[in-house]
SEBAVO-196329 format. One record per residue (C-alpha): residue in one letter; chain; residue number from 1; x, y, z. Coordinates in steps of 0.001 Angstrom, whole numbers. Example, Ala and Ser with C-alpha at 12.3 -4.5 7.8 and 13.67 -1.06 7.14 Angstrom:
{resn=A chain=A resi=1 X=12300 Y=-4500 Z=7800}
{resn=S chain=A resi=2 X=13670 Y=-1060 Z=7140}
END
This chain:
{resn=I chain=A resi=1 X=-52632 Y=-21864 Z=81625}
{resn=L chain=A resi=2 X=-51874 Y=-22030 Z=77903}
{resn=D chain=A resi=3 X=-49122 Y=-24609 Z=78444}
{resn=S chain=A resi=4 X=-51407 Y=-26782 Z=80553}
{resn=L chain=A resi=5 X=-54091 Y=-26749 Z=77856}
{resn=T chain=A resi=6 X=-51792 Y=-27421 Z=74899}
{resn=G chain=A resi=7 X=-49084 Y=-29472 Z=76598}
{resn=G chain=A resi=8 X=-46472 Y=-26874 Z=75654}
{resn=L chain=A resi=9 X=-44650 Y=-26827 Z=72330}
{resn=Q chain=A resi=10 X=-44403 Y=-30437 Z=71227}
{resn=K chain=A resi=11 X=-42083 Y=-31953 Z=68662}
{resn=T chain=A resi=12 X=-43375 Y=-32567 Z=65116}
{resn=R chain=A resi=13 X=-46335 Y=-30223 Z=65696}
{resn=L chain=A resi=14 X=-47370 Y=-27253 Z=63560}
{resn=Y chain=A resi=15 X=-48771 Y=-24272 Z=65468}
{resn=Y chain=A resi=16 X=-50537 Y=-21254 Z=63995}
{resn=L chain=A resi=17 X=-51021 Y=-17980 Z=65896}
{resn=G chain=A resi=18 X=-53680 Y=-15982 Z=64077}
{resn=A chain=A resi=19 X=-54656 Y=-12318 Z=64316}
{resn=R chain=A resi=20 X=-55503 Y=-9284 Z=62235}
{resn=P chain=A resi=21 X=-52716 Y=-6713 Z=61596}
{resn=S chain=A resi=22 X=-51538 Y=-4805 Z=64683}
{resn=Q chain=A resi=23 X=-53451 Y=-7114 Z=67026}
{resn=G chain=A resi=24 X=-50383 Y=-8729 Z=68610}
{resn=K chain=A resi=25 X=-49481 Y=-11847 Z=66629}
{resn=S chain=A resi=26 X=-45829 Y=-10837 Z=66179}
{resn=T chain=A resi=27 X=-45680 Y=-9787 Z=69837}
{resn=L chain=A resi=28 X=-47127 Y=-13112 Z=70972}
{resn=L chain=A resi=29 X=-44651 Y=-15000 Z=68799}
{resn=M chain=A resi=30 X=-41788 Y=-12914 Z=70210}
{resn=N chain=A resi=31 X=-43000 Y=-13690 Z=73740}
{resn=L chain=A resi=32 X=-42822 Y=-17409 Z=72960}
{resn=V chain=A resi=33 X=-39287 Y=-16966 Z=71600}
{resn=A chain=A resi=34 X=-38271 Y=-15015 Z=74726}
{resn=N chain=A resi=35 X=-39545 Y=-17857 Z=76923}
{resn=C chain=A resi=36 X=-37815 Y=-20526 Z=74838}
{resn=N chain=A resi=37 X=-34919 Y=-21902 Z=76868}
{resn=V chain=A resi=38 X=-33628 Y=-24258 Z=74190}
{resn=P chain=A resi=39 X=-31782 Y=-23460 Z=70940}
{resn=C chain=A resi=40 X=-34265 Y=-22009 Z=68461}
{resn=I chain=A resi=41 X=-34436 Y=-19997 Z=65272}
{resn=I chain=A resi=42 X=-36895 Y=-17307 Z=64267}
{resn=F chain=A resi=43 X=-37458 Y=-16319 Z=60657}
{resn=S chain=A resi=44 X=-38539 Y=-12685 Z=60925}
{resn=A chain=A resi=45 X=-39766 Y=-11806 Z=57445}
{resn=E chain=A resi=46 X=-41606 Y=-8716 Z=58677}
{resn=S chain=A resi=47 X=-39053 Y=-7103 Z=61022}
{resn=S chain=A resi=48 X=-35287 Y=-6651 Z=60928}
{resn=K chain=A resi=49 X=-32969 Y=-8275 Z=63415}
{resn=S chain=A resi=50 X=-32409 Y=-4958 Z=65189}
{resn=E chain=A resi=51 X=-36161 Y=-4298 Z=65404}
{resn=F chain=A resi=52 X=-36728 Y=-7747 Z=66888}
{resn=A chain=A resi=53 X=-33929 Y=-7180 Z=69405}
{resn=D chain=A resi=54 X=-35426 Y=-3801 Z=70366}
{resn=R chain=A resi=55 X=-38757 Y=-5470 Z=71101}
{resn=M chain=A resi=56 X=-37056 Y=-8129 Z=73192}
{resn=I chain=A resi=57 X=-35347 Y=-5416 Z=75248}
{resn=I chain=A resi=58 X=-38604 Y=-3484 Z=75722}
{resn=R chain=A resi=59 X=-40380 Y=-6631 Z=76865}
{resn=E chain=A resi=60 X=-37626 Y=-7875 Z=79159}
{resn=K chain=A resi=61 X=-37305 Y=-4607 Z=81114}
{resn=R chain=A resi=62 X=-40911 Y=-3336 Z=80735}
{resn=I chain=A resi=63 X=-39766 Y=-115 Z=79096}
{resn=N chain=A resi=64 X=-42429 Y=2037 Z=77490}
{resn=S chain=A resi=65 X=-42023 Y=1531 Z=73744}
{resn=S chain=A resi=66 X=-42950 Y=5131 Z=72860}
{resn=Q chain=A resi=67 X=-40264 Y=6515 Z=75169}
{resn=Y chain=A resi=68 X=-37773 Y=3951 Z=73882}
{resn=Y chain=A resi=69 X=-38248 Y=4909 Z=70242}
{resn=N chain=A resi=70 X=-38553 Y=8641 Z=70975}
{resn=G chain=A resi=71 X=-35314 Y=8653 Z=72939}
{resn=T chain=A resi=72 X=-36956 Y=10093 Z=76057}
{resn=L chain=A resi=73 X=-35802 Y=7449 Z=78538}
{resn=T chain=A resi=74 X=-34859 Y=8355 Z=82067}
{resn=E chain=A resi=75 X=-31358 Y=7589 Z=83283}
{resn=A chain=A resi=76 X=-32670 Y=4548 Z=85154}
{resn=E chain=A resi=77 X=-34468 Y=3283 Z=82038}
{resn=A chain=A resi=78 X=-31370 Y=3816 Z=79900}
{resn=K chain=A resi=79 X=-29439 Y=1679 Z=82381}
{resn=K chain=A resi=80 X=-32085 Y=-1038 Z=82024}
{resn=V chain=A resi=81 X=-31644 Y=-933 Z=78243}
{resn=M chain=A resi=82 X=-27891 Y=-1472 Z=78611}
{resn=E chain=A resi=83 X=-28487 Y=-4378 Z=80978}
{resn=A chain=A resi=84 X=-31048 Y=-5965 Z=78675}
{resn=S chain=A resi=85 X=-28769 Y=-5548 Z=75641}
{resn=S chain=A resi=86 X=-25984 Y=-7374 Z=77471}
{resn=E chain=A resi=87 X=-28354 Y=-10134 Z=78577}
{resn=L chain=A resi=88 X=-29718 Y=-10544 Z=75063}
{resn=Y chain=A resi=89 X=-26198 Y=-10784 Z=73662}
{resn=D chain=A resi=90 X=-25471 Y=-13601 Z=76095}
{resn=R chain=A resi=91 X=-28580 Y=-15509 Z=75000}
{resn=N chain=A resi=92 X=-26844 Y=-17003 Z=72011}
{resn=H chain=A resi=93 X=-29278 Y=-19922 Z=71758}
{resn=I chain=A resi=94 X=-31690 Y=-17671 Z=69816}
{resn=I chain=A resi=95 X=-30904 Y=-17338 Z=66103}
{resn=I chain=A resi=96 X=-32645 Y=-14476 Z=64292}
{resn=H chain=A resi=97 X=-32854 Y=-14683 Z=60501}
{resn=D chain=A resi=98 X=-34401 Y=-11475 Z=59167}
{resn=E chain=A resi=99 X=-34375 Y=-11954 Z=55397}
{resn=P chain=A resi=100 X=-37412 Y=-10224 Z=53817}
{resn=N chain=A resi=101 X=-39422 Y=-12071 Z=51163}
{resn=I chain=A resi=102 X=-37569 Y=-15257 Z=51973}
{resn=P chain=A resi=103 X=-38238 Y=-18126 Z=49540}
{resn=L chain=A resi=104 X=-39699 Y=-21150 Z=51274}
{resn=A chain=A resi=105 X=-37009 Y=-23429 Z=49847}
{resn=R chain=A resi=106 X=-34314 Y=-21239 Z=51375}
{resn=L chain=A resi=107 X=-36080 Y=-21179 Z=54742}
{resn=I chain=A resi=108 X=-36269 Y=-24971 Z=54748}
{resn=Q chain=A resi=109 X=-32563 Y=-25315 Z=53941}
{resn=I chain=A resi=110 X=-31567 Y=-22808 Z=56646}
{resn=A chain=A resi=111 X=-33785 Y=-24647 Z=59139}
{resn=R chain=A resi=112 X=-32165 Y=-27963 Z=58258}
{resn=D chain=A resi=113 X=-28701 Y=-26452 Z=58713}
{resn=A chain=A resi=114 X=-29736 Y=-24891 Z=62026}
{resn=K chain=A resi=115 X=-30976 Y=-28264 Z=63231}
{resn=R chain=A resi=116 X=-27788 Y=-29995 Z=62111}
{resn=Y chain=A resi=117 X=-25181 Y=-27479 Z=63261}
{resn=N chain=A resi=118 X=-26921 Y=-25512 Z=66037}
{resn=K chain=A resi=119 X=-29177 Y=-28287 Z=67365}
{resn=V chain=A resi=120 X=-32233 Y=-26024 Z=67302}
{resn=E chain=A resi=121 X=-35287 Y=-27485 Z=68996}
{resn=A chain=A resi=122 X=-37937 Y=-25016 Z=67789}
{resn=I chain=A resi=123 X=-38632 Y=-22991 Z=64637}
{resn=F chain=A resi=124 X=-40605 Y=-19726 Z=64709}
{resn=I chain=A resi=125 X=-41892 Y=-17917 Z=61603}
{resn=D chain=A resi=126 X=-43287 Y=-14377 Z=61353}
{resn=Y chain=A resi=127 X=-45410 Y=-14772 Z=59324}
{resn=V chain=A resi=128 X=-46545 Y=-17520 Z=56988}
{resn=Q chain=A resi=129 X=-48222 Y=-15372 Z=54281}
{resn=L chain=A resi=130 X=-44933 Y=-13480 Z=53745}
{resn=L chain=A resi=131 X=-43054 Y=-16590 Z=52659}
{resn=V chain=A resi=132 X=-42382 Y=-16817 Z=48931}
{resn=F chain=A resi=133 X=-43422 Y=-19952 Z=47068}
{resn=H chain=A resi=134 X=-41277 Y=-20993 Z=44124}
{resn=D chain=A resi=135 X=-44164 Y=-20994 Z=41628}
{resn=Q chain=A resi=136 X=-45466 Y=-17432 Z=41650}
{resn=S chain=A resi=137 X=-47783 Y=-18132 Z=38705}
{resn=R chain=A resi=138 X=-50163 Y=-20111 Z=40896}
{resn=P chain=A resi=139 X=-53046 Y=-18393 Z=42724}
{resn=K chain=A resi=140 X=-52154 Y=-17023 Z=46170}
{resn=N chain=A resi=141 X=-54388 Y=-19498 Z=47974}
{resn=E chain=A resi=142 X=-52631 Y=-22428 Z=46281}
{resn=Q chain=A resi=143 X=-49216 Y=-20991 Z=47156}
{resn=V chain=A resi=144 X=-50123 Y=-20604 Z=50839}
{resn=S chain=A resi=145 X=-51661 Y=-24078 Z=50836}
{resn=E chain=A resi=146 X=-48441 Y=-25648 Z=49550}
{resn=I chain=A resi=147 X=-46340 Y=-23597 Z=51983}
{resn=S chain=A resi=148 X=-48418 Y=-24880 Z=54892}
{resn=K chain=A resi=149 X=-48102 Y=-28495 Z=53766}
{resn=L chain=A resi=150 X=-44317 Y=-28160 Z=53485}
{resn=L chain=A resi=151 X=-44032 Y=-26527 Z=56930}
{resn=K chain=A resi=152 X=-45947 Y=-29431 Z=58429}
{resn=Q chain=A resi=153 X=-43544 Y=-31822 Z=56694}
{resn=L chain=A resi=154 X=-40612 Y=-29798 Z=58031}
{resn=A chain=A resi=155 X=-41826 Y=-30154 Z=61618}
{resn=R chain=A resi=156 X=-41948 Y=-33921 Z=61205}
{resn=E chain=A resi=157 X=-38672 Y=-34169 Z=59292}
{resn=L chain=A resi=158 X=-36667 Y=-32179 Z=61856}
{resn=D chain=A resi=159 X=-38637 Y=-33486 Z=64865}
{resn=V chain=A resi=160 X=-39243 Y=-29956 Z=66211}
{resn=P chain=A resi=161 X=-42274 Y=-27741 Z=66752}
{resn=V chain=A resi=162 X=-42852 Y=-25153 Z=64013}
{resn=I chain=A resi=163 X=-44706 Y=-22087 Z=65288}
{resn=C chain=A resi=164 X=-46049 Y=-19616 Z=62704}
{resn=A chain=A resi=165 X=-47810 Y=-16307 Z=63014}
{resn=A chain=A resi=166 X=-50588 Y=-16006 Z=60444}
{resn=Q chain=A resi=167 X=-52766 Y=-13238 Z=59088}
{resn=L chain=A resi=168 X=-56534 Y=-13461 Z=59433}
{resn=R chain=A resi=169 X=-59068 Y=-12334 Z=56850}
{resn=R chain=A resi=170 X=-60336 Y=-8769 Z=56849}
{resn=D chain=A resi=171 X=-63868 Y=-9805 Z=57791}
{resn=A chain=A resi=172 X=-62483 Y=-11229 Z=61061}
{resn=E chain=A resi=173 X=-61965 Y=-7638 Z=62223}
{resn=G chain=A resi=174 X=-63857 Y=-6654 Z=65351}
{resn=K chain=A resi=175 X=-65285 Y=-10079 Z=66184}
{resn=K chain=A resi=176 X=-64150 Y=-13227 Z=67892}
{resn=P chain=A resi=177 X=-62006 Y=-15014 Z=65279}
{resn=Q chain=A resi=178 X=-62848 Y=-18527 Z=64137}
{resn=L chain=A resi=179 X=-60738 Y=-21320 Z=62697}
{resn=S chain=A resi=180 X=-62077 Y=-20524 Z=59232}
{resn=D chain=A resi=181 X=-60730 Y=-16956 Z=59416}
{resn=F chain=A resi=182 X=-57162 Y=-17699 Z=58294}
{resn=S chain=A resi=183 X=-56294 Y=-15568 Z=55287}
{resn=D chain=A resi=184 X=-55582 Y=-16963 Z=51806}
{resn=S chain=A resi=185 X=-56036 Y=-20690 Z=52406}
{resn=T chain=A resi=186 X=-58191 Y=-23125 Z=54366}
{resn=Q chain=A resi=187 X=-55180 Y=-25456 Z=54329}
{resn=L chain=A resi=188 X=-53808 Y=-23654 Z=57393}
{resn=E chain=A resi=189 X=-56711 Y=-24781 Z=59556}
{resn=R chain=A resi=190 X=-56396 Y=-28339 Z=58221}
{resn=D chain=A resi=191 X=-52634 Y=-28567 Z=58765}
{resn=A chain=A resi=192 X=-52547 Y=-26955 Z=62215}
{resn=D chain=A resi=193 X=-52089 Y=-29265 Z=65163}
{resn=V chain=A resi=194 X=-52816 Y=-26272 Z=67394}
{resn=A chain=A resi=195 X=-54413 Y=-23001 Z=66262}
{resn=I chain=A resi=196 X=-54598 Y=-20021 Z=68629}
{resn=M chain=A resi=197 X=-56364 Y=-16784 Z=67723}
{resn=I chain=A resi=198 X=-55889 Y=-13426 Z=69429}
{resn=Y chain=A resi=199 X=-59153 Y=-11707 Z=70300}
{resn=N chain=A resi=200 X=-58895 Y=-8150 Z=71589}
{resn=I chain=A resi=201 X=-62054 Y=-6470 Z=72782}
{resn=M chain=A resi=202 X=-61514 Y=-3110 Z=71139}
{resn=D chain=A resi=203 X=-62243 Y=475 Z=72021}
{resn=P chain=A resi=204 X=-64867 Y=2162 Z=69822}
{resn=D chain=A resi=205 X=-62072 Y=3957 Z=67914}
{resn=G chain=A resi=206 X=-60457 Y=626 Z=67019}
{resn=T chain=A resi=207 X=-57486 Y=801 Z=69364}
{resn=V chain=A resi=208 X=-56482 Y=-1627 Z=72084}
{resn=E chain=A resi=209 X=-56664 Y=24 Z=75466}
{resn=V chain=A resi=210 X=-54310 Y=-1173 Z=78172}
{resn=G chain=A resi=211 X=-56262 Y=-3242 Z=80648}
{resn=R chain=A resi=212 X=-59078 Y=-4128 Z=78234}
{resn=E chain=A resi=213 X=-59994 Y=-7750 Z=77690}
{resn=T chain=A resi=214 X=-57769 Y=-9944 Z=75534}
{resn=Y chain=A resi=215 X=-58244 Y=-13653 Z=74937}
{resn=L chain=A resi=216 X=-56123 Y=-16341 Z=73348}
{resn=C chain=A resi=217 X=-58756 Y=-18502 Z=71718}
{resn=I chain=A resi=218 X=-57610 Y=-22091 Z=71237}
{resn=Q chain=A resi=219 X=-59662 Y=-22996 Z=68174}
{resn=K chain=A resi=220 X=-57881 Y=-26260 Z=67408}
{resn=N chain=A resi=221 X=-55953 Y=-28521 Z=69757}
{resn=R chain=A resi=222 X=-55278 Y=-31984 Z=68439}
{resn=D chain=A resi=223 X=-54779 Y=-33666 Z=71801}
{resn=G chain=A resi=224 X=-56310 Y=-31187 Z=74206}
{resn=Q chain=A resi=225 X=-59303 Y=-29073 Z=74998}
{resn=L chain=A resi=226 X=-60565 Y=-25929 Z=73315}
{resn=E chain=A resi=227 X=-60666 Y=-22864 Z=75524}
{resn=D chain=A resi=228 X=-60638 Y=-19070 Z=75475}
{resn=V chain=A resi=229 X=-57870 Y=-17987 Z=77850}
{resn=R chain=A resi=230 X=-57997 Y=-14517 Z=79361}
{resn=V chain=A resi=231 X=-54619 Y=-12759 Z=79236}
{resn=D chain=A resi=232 X=-53286 Y=-9281 Z=79846}
{resn=F chain=A resi=233 X=-51920 Y=-7705 Z=76655}
{resn=L chain=A resi=234 X=-49635 Y=-4780 Z=77398}
{resn=P chain=A resi=235 X=-48849 Y=-3348 Z=73939}
{resn=Q chain=A resi=236 X=-46740 Y=-491 Z=75315}
{resn=F chain=A resi=237 X=-44397 Y=-3123 Z=76822}
{resn=M chain=A resi=238 X=-44872 Y=-5642 Z=73964}
{resn=H chain=A resi=239 X=-45864 Y=-8240 Z=76494}
{resn=F chain=A resi=240 X=-48529 Y=-10879 Z=77110}
{resn=Q chain=A resi=241 X=-48994 Y=-12245 Z=80605}
{resn=E chain=A resi=242 X=-51418 Y=-14506 Z=82406}
{resn=S chain=A resi=243 X=-54525 Y=-12837 Z=83745}
{resn=T chain=A resi=244 X=-55932 Y=-13417 Z=87195}
{resn=N chain=A resi=245 X=-59366 Y=-13723 Z=85606}
{resn=Y chain=A resi=246 X=-60725 Y=-17162 Z=84780}
{resn=P chain=A resi=247 X=-61066 Y=-18070 Z=81079}
{resn=I chain=A resi=248 X=-64499 Y=-17277 Z=79699}
{resn=G chain=A resi=249 X=-64911 Y=-20705 Z=78101}
{resn=R chain=A resi=250 X=-66672 Y=-21401 Z=74822}
END
């Protein structure tokens, strides 16, 4: 459904996936990477390469994440982990760069090299507010604004889609997020060709219960329609999947 509404990931476009912390933005980005069948690179500023690989394995084989990390897997599940590890190793079209606090200038140079030497066709970033701007003396909102402008330029320069996870403001907690809820800079909403927000209908204690309602809210779509798409978010398997329920609309 999401692909039909957005036309898939299109070259030269800048995409933002917005959510509050622990609401699934990194998981959604990882799901997009896992479904990417062309050479791509992900800049994982928040998680290490091994952590990202673990999440890919959990998602691919639908292994309970708590059991995976606690080391309480059954023999059958352990076999699935071995199989998934081998499959992930063979998927050499995915480049994972896990440098923390990566300067934007370095990210851009690595992306250019990946395009030139590895022929990458998509760039994923987790997440935009963790990138380091060269002029740290400027206010945070100005830094994020300039970062967003340069990422949009990068998408056009390399003729690839750039897909970024992005933090939302604290006052977006517990309500349906809006385009104006991006943290630190309104430039993100201006630069985005497509902006998708994760909206989890929460339990009273603030957790996400398996089977509760989750929507991917398309708040900006330059050449398509705006829609709230019902999905199933399975946090224990680090997985998003299409729901059989019809989108709620706007």
